[in-house]
C-alpha positions in Angstrom: 36.5 23.4 6.4 36.8 19.6 6.4 34.4 17.7 4.2 33.7 13.9 3.9 32.2 12.7 0.6 30.3 9.4 0.5 27.7 8.0 -1.8 25.5 5.0 -2.8 24.5 3.6 0.6 21.6 1.6 -0.8 20.0 1.0 2.6 17.5 -1.9 2.7 19.2 -3.7 -0.2 18.7 -7.5 -0.6 21.0 -9.9 -2.4 19.6 -12.8 -4.4 16.1 -12.1 -2.9 17.2 -13.7 0.4 20.1 -11.9 2.0 19.3 -8.5 3.7 22.3 -6.2 3.5 21.5 -3.7 6.3 23.9 -5.5 8.8 26.8 -4.9 6.3 25.7 -1.4 5.6 25.3 -0.7 9.3 29.0 -1.6 9.8 30.0 0.7 6.9 28.0 3.6 8.4 29.7 2.9 11.8 33.1 3.3 10.1 32.0 6.6 8.5 30.7 7.9 11.8 34.0 7.1 13.4 35.8 9.0 10.7 33.6 12.0 11.3 34.8 12.2 14.8 38.5 11.2 14.4 39.0 13.7 11.6 36.8 16.4 13.0 34.7 16.9 9.9 32.4 19.9 9.5 30.3 18.6 6.6 29.3 15.2 5.1 28.1 15.0 1.5 26.0 12.0 0.4 25.8 12.2 -3.4 22.7 10.1 -3.9 21.2 6.6 -3.6 20.7 6.6 0.2 18.0 3.9 -0.1 17.2 0.8 -2.1 14.8 1.3 -5.0 11.2 0.6 -4.1 11.8 0.4 -0.4 8.6 -0.2 1.5 7.5 2.4 4.2 8.7 0.2 7.0 12.0 -0.3 5.3 12.4 3.5 4.8 11.7 3.8 8.5 14.5 1.3 9.3 16.9 3.1 7.0 16.1 6.5 8.7 16.7 4.8 12.1 20.2 3.7 10.9 21.0 7.2 9.7 19.8 8.6 13.0 21.8 6.0 15.0 25.1 6.8 13.4 24.8 10.5 12.5 22.6 12.2 15.0 25.6 12.9 17.3 27.5 14.5 14.4 24.6 16.9 13.7 24.1 17.6 17.4 27.7 18.8 17.7 27.2 21.2 14.8 28.0 19.0 11.8 26.0 19.4 8.6 24.8 16.7 6.2 24.0 17.4 2.5 22.2 14.7 0.7 20.7 14.5 -2.8 18.4 12.0 -4.3 19.7 9.3 -6.7 18.1 7.1 -9.2 17.2 4.5 -6.6 15.7 7.1 -4.2 12.0 8.0 -4.0 11.7 11.7 -5.1 8.4 11.8 -3.2 9.9 10.5 0.0 12.8 12.9 -0.2 10.5 15.8 -0.8 8.4 14.7 2.3 11.5 14.5 4.4 12.6 18.0 3.3 9.2 19.5 4.0 9.0 17.9 7.4 12.5 19.2 8.3 11.6 22.7 7.0 8.4 22.6 9.1 10.2 21.8 12.3 13.1 24.2 11.7 12.3 26.7 8.9 15.0 28.7 7.2 14.6 32.3 6.0 14.2 32.4 2.3 16.9 34.9 1.8 19.9 33.9 3.8 23.6 34.5 2.9 24.8 31.6 5.0 22.7 28.5 5.9 22.7 27.3 9.5 25.0 24.4 10.4 24.0 21.4 12.5 21.3 20.3 10.0 20.5 17.5 7.6 19.8 19.1 4.2 17.8 17.0 1.8 17.7 17.9 -1.9 15.0 16.2 -4.1 15.4 19.2 -6.4 18.3 21.4 -7.5 19.4 24.0 -4.9 22.4 26.0 -3.7 23.5 26.0 -0.1 26.2 28.2 1.5 27.9 26.9 4.7 30.5 28.4 7.0 32.9 26.4 9.1 33.6 27.3 12.8 36.8 29.0 11.8 35.0 31.2 9.3 35.8 29.4 6.0 32.9 29.6 3.6 32.0 27.3 0.7 29.0 27.1 -1.7 27.4 23.8 -2.7 25.4 23.2 -5.8 23.1 20.2 -5.2 22.0 18.5 -8.4 19.9 15.3 -7.9 19.7 12.5 -10.5 18.4 13.8 -13.9 14.8 12.6 -14.3 11.7 14.2 -15.7 11.6 16.4 -12.6 13.9 18.8 -14.6 11.3 19.1 -17.4 9.0 22.0 -16.5 6.1 21.6 -19.0 3.8 18.8 -20.2 5.0 19.3 -23.8 8.6 18.6 -22.7 7.5 15.2 -21.3 6.2 13.7 -24.6 8.9 11.6 -26.4 9.0 9.2 -29.3 11.8 7.1 -27.8 14.3 6.9 -24.9 17.0 8.8 -26.8 14.7 11.8 -27.3 13.7 11.6 -23.6 17.4 11.5 -22.5 18.3 14.4 -24.8 15.5 16.5 -23.4 16.3 15.7 -19.7 20.0 16.2 -20.4 19.5 19.6 -21.9 17.3 20.8 -19.1 19.7 19.3 -16.5 22.5 21.3 -18.0 20.4 24.4 -18.2 19.4 24.2 -14.5 23.1 23.6 -13.6 24.1 26.8 -15.5 21.3 28.7 -13.7 22.6 27.5 -10.3 26.2 28.4 -11.3 25.0 31.9 -12.1 23.7 32.3 -8.5 27.2 31.6 -7.0 29.2 34.3 -5.3 32.6 34.5 -7.0 34.2 35.3 -3.7 33.8 31.8 -2.3 34.8 28.3 -3.6 32.0 26.2 -5.1 31.4 22.4 -4.8 29.1 20.5 -7.2 27.2 17.5 -5.7 25.6 15.3 -8.4 24.3 11.8 -9.1 25.0 11.4 -12.8 27.1 9.5 -15.2 30.0 11.0 -17.1 31.2 9.5 -20.4 34.3 7.3 -20.1 33.9 6.1 -16.5 33.6 2.3 -16.2 31.3 0.5 -13.7 30.6 -3.2 -13.0 28.3 -6.1 -12.7 24.7 -5.8 -11.5 25.0 -2.0 -11.4 26.4 -1.7 -14.9 24.9 1.4 -16.5 23.2 0.9 -19.9 24.2 4.2 -21.5 21.1 4.1 -23.8 19.0 4.4 -20.6 21.1 7.1 -19.0 21.5 10.9 -19.2 25.3 11.2 -19.8 27.4 14.2 -19.2 30.5 15.0 -21.3 33.7 16.0 -19.4 33.3 19.6 -20.8 30.0 19.9 -19.0 32.0 20.1 -15.8 34.3 22.9 -17.0 33.2 25.4 -14.4 36.0 26.2 -12.0 34.7 23.9 -9.2 36.8 23.5 -6.1 35.5 19.9 -6.0 33.0 17.8 -7.8 31.3 15.2 -5.5 29.6 12.5 -7.7 27.5 9.4 -7.0 26.0 6.7 -9.2 29.2 4.7 -10.1 29.9 2.1 -7.4 33.7 1.9 -8.1 35.5 4.9 -6.6 37.7 6.9 -8.8 38.1 10.1 -10.8 35.2 11.3 -12.9 37.6 12.6 -15.5 41.1 11.0 -15.8 43.7 13.3 -14.3 41.1 15.5 -12.5 41.8 14.5 -8.9 39.2 17.1 -7.6 36.3 15.4 -9.5 35.5 12.1 -7.9 33.0 9.3 -7.6 33.0 8.3 -3.9 31.7 4.8 -4.9 29.4 2.6 -2.8 30.1 2.0 0.8 29.8 -1.8 0.5 30.4 -4.4 -2.2 26.9 -4.7 -3.5 27.3 -7.9 -5.7 29.9 -10.4 -6.7 31.1 -8.2 -9.5 32.4 -5.8 -6.8 34.2 -8.5 -4.9 37.6 -7.0 -5.5 36.6 -3.3 -5.1 38.3 -1.4 -2.3 35.6 0.8 -0.8 36.3 4.2 0.8 35.1 7.7 1.5 36.8 10.9 0.5 38.4 13.5 2.7 38.8 17.0 1.3 39.7 20.3 2.9 38.9 23.9 1.9 41.2 26.5 3.2 41.9 30.1 2.2 39.0 29.7 -0.4 40.5 26.8 -2.2 40.9 23.0 -2.1 44.0 22.0 -0.3 46.1 19.3 -2.0 44.7 16.1 -3.4 41.6 14.6 -1.7 42.5 11.6 0.5 40.7 8.2 0.5 39.7 6.8 3.9 39.3 3.0 3.6 36.2 1.0 4.5 36.3 -2.6 5.4 34.0 -4.6 3.2 32.1 -7.9 3.3 33.8 -10.8 1.5 32.1 -12.4 -1.5 32.9 -15.9 -2.6 31.8 -18.2 -5.5 32.6 -21.7 -4.4 32.5 -24.8 -6.7 32.2 -28.2 -5.0 33.1 -31.1 -7.4 33.8 -33.7 -4.8 31.3 -33.1 -2.0 32.4 -35.9 0.3 35.9 -34.6 0.5 35.4 -30.8 0.1 32.4 -30.1 2.4 34.0 -31.2 5.7 36.9 -28.7 5.0 34.8 -25.6 4.2 34.6 -24.2 7.7 38.4 -24.4 8.1 39.1 -23.0 4.6 36.7 -20.0 5.1 37.2 -18.7 8.7 34.9 -15.7 7.7 32.1 -18.0 6.6 29.6 -16.5 9.0 30.1 -13.0 7.5 30.7 -13.9 3.8 28.1 -13.7 1.0 28.4 -16.9 -1.0 27.1 -18.3 -4.3 27.9 -22.0 -4.5 28.0 -24.6 -7.3 27.4 -28.2 -6.3 28.2 -31.2 -8.5 26.4 -34.4 -7.4 25.4 -37.8 -8.8 21.7 -38.4 -8.4 22.3 -42.2 -8.6 24.7 -42.5 -5.7 24.7 -39.2 -3.7 22.2 -37.3 -1.5 21.9 -33.8 -2.8 19.7 -32.5 0.1 22.2 -33.6 2.7 25.0 -31.8 0.9 23.0 -28.6 0.6 22.1 -28.6 4.3 25.8 -29.1 5.2 27.0 -26.4 2.9 24.3 -24.0 4.1 25.1 -24.7 7.7 28.6 -23.3 7.0 27.6 -20.5 4.7 24.4 -19.2 6.3 24.5 -16.1 4.1 24.5 -17.9 0.8 22.5 -15.9 -1.7 22.4 -18.2 -4.8 23.2 -21.8 -5.7 23.6 -24.0 -8.8 23.0 -27.7 -8.4 24.5 -29.8 -11.3 23.6 -33.5 -11.6 26.6 -35.2 -13.2 24.4 -38.2 -14.0 22.0 -36.6 -16.4 23.4 -33.1 -16.9 20.4 -31.4 -15.1 21.2 -28.0 -13.7 19.0 -26.4 -11.0 19.3 -22.8 -9.8 17.7 -21.7 -6.6 17.3 -18.9 -4.1 15.4 -21.0 -1.6 16.7 -23.2 1.2 16.1 -27.0 1.0 13.6 -26.7 3.8 11.6 -24.0 1.9 11.4 -26.2 -1.2 9.5 -28.8 1.0 7.1 -26.1 2.4 4.5 -25.3 -0.2 3.3 -22.1 1.4 6.8 -20.7 1.9 7.7 -21.6 -1.8 4.5 -19.8 -3.0 5.2 -16.8 -0.8 8.7 -16.5 -2.1 7.5 -16.8 -5.7 4.8 -14.1 -5.2 7.1 -11.7 -3.4 9.7 -11.9 -6.2 7.1 -11.7 -9.0 5.2 -8.8 -7.4 8.1 -6.8 -6.1 7.8 -4.2 -8.9 4.0 -3.8 -8.5 2.5 -0.8 -6.6 2.3 -1.3 -2.8 -1.5 -1.5 -2.6 -2.0 -4.1 -5.3 0.9 -6.2 -4.0 -0.5 -6.2 -0.5 -4.0 -7.2 -1.7 -2.7 -10.2 -3.8 -0.4 -11.4 -0.9 -3.4 -11.2 1.4 -5.6 -13.3 -0.9 -2.7 -15.8 -1.1 -2.6 -16.1 2.7 -6.4 -16.7 2.8 -5.9 -19.5 0.3 -3.1 -21.1 2.3 -5.4 -21.1 5.4 -8.4 -22.6 3.4 -6.1 -25.4 2.0 -4.5 -26.1 5.3 -1.1 -25.0 4.2 -0.5 -22.3 6.8 
């Protein structure tokens, strides 16, 4: 039984509020799809965070289209996908997907081996047993990200502080995990699939985990004799417990921010044979999008050389710092020239050497001269965490105002 472990796709992600990442993620998924064929995998595990947090319905549709585009052939030839929800995924959306799939192709409630050639979605804890074409059997314990879904009574959901909440969820998560372990058949190897943090594992940058906000597992919580532990949540690939090569974070499939610029992205290949894991899991590399932070202190000299210095400028994600003199130099021209080279710039800092003023922006120069576009950008950023209905109503009112004032 050949298994590919991947995680943290974050479909529909944006960088700096202006750079969509789906084209980069599309390339990563294409590489994964090719691995499924060239290595003849039977199963693909996705250990959480398939989507960007707060994805809109049309974005979720686009994300599903990407998954269908790359992995429908794998499922059609008998491959199986196991996916759990992560902290960035919508539990409601995952439950809806699961119910829709069960409606179209229901499974008997009591089944010793689950049918292959399916996409199994797990918004809640569940066990699945699968069989490879050659007869090899393995059991999978699917444990989505620990949220209040694990708390079964209203009393359990009343907390005085975040620490009390985390302790309650953590205790129930571990209790559910023990219950799922007790259901396992000792004749067959067991694989844990989870989206959770383990104490002692470092992460980086924008996706740094504030441990006070997290349910954290201790290494001894994973002491069950798992054949393999497939974890998501940490973007940097590596062992979940030092020295335990069979317990791994697959890591994200793309560099999601500048803090991950040096990360080597990959997926994991593991093989179950004769009821056990064979050897040490292998890493299959993924080519990632380059990130640059570029500082321009002498714009007249440096800007003309940028295209030659950065041959991958069209693909690269760039934050730039421009030093300029407001008394003698033309800032807007410099920005236009830089942004013509780096079309995927996601942030900039403009430093006036004359008076020390620093301006940070996520808008193009043209947008700063377009009142309606500037207002739209501000509203979209300000309202992005609001419920969909309220956000849509406010944006609609803004559009009416633009029309009334002749701005649109």
